[in-house]
N, C-alpha and C positions, 0 to 999 in steps of 0.2 A: 412595608418599606422596616421604617421607625430603627434604621440604625445613626450610623452617625457622621460616616463616611465613607467614597464619599460625598458632597453637597448635593445635590439633586434640582438645577437650574429652571428655576419659569420666567420665560423669555414671554410671554404673552403680554393680550393688551388687557386692562380689563373691562371691557364692554360691557354693560349690566345688561345688554340688550340676547344675551346671549342665555347668559348664567344666571342663577339666583346669588349676591350681595357671600351666603353661603360656601355656593362649590367655589367660587372667584378663590375664599378664605383660604378651601380646604384645599385648591389646584394651588396656589400662592402658597402654603408655608402653614397648612396641613399634613404632610405629612414627613417628621424629620428623617431626614436631616434640608430637608428644601428649603431651599433664601429664593426670596423675587427677585430677576433682575427685570424691572418693566421693559418693554418696547413703550417709545416717547416719540412719533411720528412727525406729528402735529398737538401743541399744547392741550387739548382736548383729552389728548389722552394720563395728561400725567395729573388731573383733577379727578379723572378717572381710577384714576391712580391711588390721586389721594380721597378721596373715601372708603379707597375699601381701606385703604390703613382706619380709619376713623372708623368703618367698619369695626376691625378687628380689639379699636379699639375701647369700642364703647360696648360689642357685645361679648368678646369674651376679658377684658384685661388683657389683652398684648398685644406688645409693642411690634410691630412687623417691621424693624428690617433690610432696609434695602442694599442690593451691594454694591448697583454698578444702574447704567442706563441702556441702554440698547438705542439706536439711533441711524438715521445714513442723511444724510438730504435734499430724501423727497423732503420735507415742512418747514422743520426746522436745518437751519443750515452746518447748525454744525452741536459737536458733542456739548462740545458745552453752553451752549444755548437748549439744549433737553436736562445738564443737567442742574441747571437755572431751574427752573421750569419745573421739575419735580420734587429736588429742597422747597419749590414757593408751595406747590403744593402739599408740604406733609410739614412743614415750620407750623409751633405753632399747636403739635393732634396729641 
């Protein structure tokens, strides 16, 4: 890929049980112009993304920019709650 526009949006989860942290990082932010937009249907998913943001900082010295959050009314009943959860998970990282 290697270009700058248009951005490719990774709109997935960051569950570590399927992929390694290195693979999650590469999909979420490793192919320019890829940007992460976490799916946060439940609070635990925000925590998983927080772990990936921490991994990127600790391993690669990179700061992941979260461009938005995708959610529905399944586990979190409003987008403001999903945004609050992701901001809480990445604050201080």
